[in-house]
C-alpha positions as CSV (number, residue, x, y, z in Angstrom):
1,M,10.5,57.8,44.0
2,V,10.6,61.0,46.1
3,Y,11.0,60.8,49.9
4,K,11.2,63.1,52.9
5,T,14.5,63.7,54.5
6,E,15.3,65.3,57.8
7,N,15.6,68.8,56.2
8,G,13.8,68.5,52.8
9,F,13.4,65.9,50.1
10,G,15.4,63.5,48.1
11,Y,14.8,60.8,45.4
12,R,15.6,57.2,44.5
13,V,15.7,55.6,41.1
14,I,14.9,51.9,41.3
15,V,15.4,49.7,38.2
16,R,14.1,46.1,38.0
17,G,13.8,46.1,41.8
18,R,17.4,47.3,42.4
19,L,18.4,50.7,43.8
20,L,20.3,52.5,41.1
21,I,20.4,56.0,42.6
22,N,19.8,57.3,46.1
23,Q,20.0,61.1,46.1
24,D,19.6,62.8,49.5
25,F,21.0,66.1,48.3
26,I,20.8,68.4,45.2
27,P,23.5,67.2,42.8
28,A,25.9,69.5,41.0
29,I,26.3,71.9,43.9
30,Q,29.2,72.0,46.4
31,E,27.0,71.9,49.5
32,N,24.9,69.0,50.9
33,V,21.5,70.8,50.4
34,P,18.3,68.7,50.1
35,F,15.6,69.6,47.7
36,C,13.2,72.2,49.1
37,D,10.0,70.4,48.1
38,S,8.8,67.2,46.7
39,I,7.9,68.8,43.3
40,E,11.6,69.9,42.7
41,A,12.8,66.4,43.8
42,A,10.4,64.8,41.4
43,A,11.4,67.0,38.5
44,A,15.1,66.1,39.0
45,C,14.2,62.4,39.4
46,N,12.2,62.5,36.2
47,L,15.1,64.1,34.2
48,V,17.5,61.5,35.6
49,I,15.1,58.7,34.4
50,Q,14.8,60.3,31.0
51,K,18.6,60.4,30.7
52,I,18.9,56.7,31.7
53,K,16.3,55.8,29.0
54,R,18.3,57.7,26.4
55,N,21.5,55.8,27.5
56,E,23.0,59.1,28.8
57,M,25.0,59.5,32.1
58,P,22.3,60.1,34.7
59,T,24.1,63.2,36.1
60,L,22.5,66.6,36.6
61,T,24.4,69.8,35.8
62,L,23.9,73.3,37.0
63,K,22.3,74.1,33.7
64,D,19.8,71.2,34.3
65,L,19.0,72.7,37.7
66,S,18.5,76.1,36.2
67,I,16.2,74.8,33.5
68,L,14.2,72.9,36.1
69,K,14.1,76.0,38.3
70,I,15.4,74.1,41.3
71,K,16.3,76.3,44.2
72,T,19.6,75.6,45.8
73,K,18.6,77.3,49.0
74,C,15.2,77.0,50.7
């Protein structure tokens, strides 16, 4: 689920009615930077969900961000 933050967008992953992940900022980078738009937040959220379904750690790497073409500065 993508949501609007004060300066951009974030996402939540809810499993069986329980909040599993609340991500206000782009993961894998040093700074607290929100996603620039809802499309990028949704792409990151979808990848995290895919990783969960494959029983992988639901973390995103710099490589993942690059593949998804997520901007780290708006």
